[in-house]
C-alpha positions in Angstrom: 166.1 -188.4 135.8 163.1 -189.4 133.7 161.2 -190.6 136.7 161.7 -187.2 138.4 159.0 -185.8 136.1 156.3 -187.2 138.4 157.8 -185.9 141.6 159.7 -182.6 140.9 158.5 -179.2 139.7 158.1 -179.3 135.9 156.4 -177.6 133.0 154.7 -179.4 130.1 154.2 -178.2 126.6 156.1 -176.2 124.1 154.9 -172.7 125.1 155.6 -173.3 128.8 159.0 -174.9 128.2 160.1 -172.0 125.9 159.0 -169.5 128.5 160.9 -171.3 131.3 164.0 -171.6 129.1 164.0 -167.9 128.3 163.9 -167.3 132.1 166.8 -169.7 132.7 164.5 -171.8 135.0 165.2 -175.2 133.4 167.4 -178.0 134.5 166.6 -180.6 131.8 164.3 -180.8 128.8 162.6 -183.9 127.6 161.6 -184.2 124.0 159.5 -187.0 122.4 161.2 -188.5 119.3 157.8 -188.8 117.6 156.9 -185.1 118.1 156.8 -182.8 115.1 160.1 -181.0 114.3 158.3 -177.7 113.9 157.3 -178.0 117.6 160.6 -179.3 118.9 163.2 -177.6 116.7 163.1 -174.2 118.3 163.3 -175.7 121.8 166.3 -177.8 120.8 168.0 -174.6 119.5 167.2 -172.8 122.8 168.6 -175.7 124.8 171.9 -175.6 122.8 172.2 -171.8 123.2 171.5 -172.0 127.0 173.6 -175.2 127.5 170.6 -177.1 128.9 170.7 -180.9 128.9 168.2 -182.6 126.5 166.9 -186.1 127.0 164.9 -187.9 124.3 161.9 -190.1 125.0 160.6 -192.6 122.5 157.0 -191.4 122.3 154.7 -188.5 123.2 152.5 -191.0 125.0 155.4 -192.2 127.2 156.4 -188.6 128.0 152.8 -187.7 128.9 152.6 -190.7 131.3 155.9 -189.8 132.9 154.6 -186.3 133.6 151.5 -187.8 135.2 149.0 -186.4 132.6 146.4 -188.1 130.6 147.4 -186.7 127.2 150.5 -187.0 125.0 153.3 -184.5 125.5 155.8 -183.4 122.9 158.1 -181.6 125.4 158.5 -181.2 129.1 161.1 -179.7 131.4 162.3 -180.2 134.9 162.7 -176.9 136.7 165.7 -175.8 138.7 165.6 -176.6 142.3 165.3 -173.5 144.5 
């Protein structure tokens, strides 16, 4: 599932993930363990309320690489397949 971030439709970043969660467009959310709780806490709560699977990644650097971007990422989400 983690490797799907490179090949499937995704959103990266807290604002985009929150927006997609509110629209029920998200299949799985990935959260970096070293990200600040003030960034990830609300997203974790939204995932629980919407019954969306959360997977944890060790570092923001690792999550950014998995998404195919050159910067660190605190959160990312795979979008539902249409």
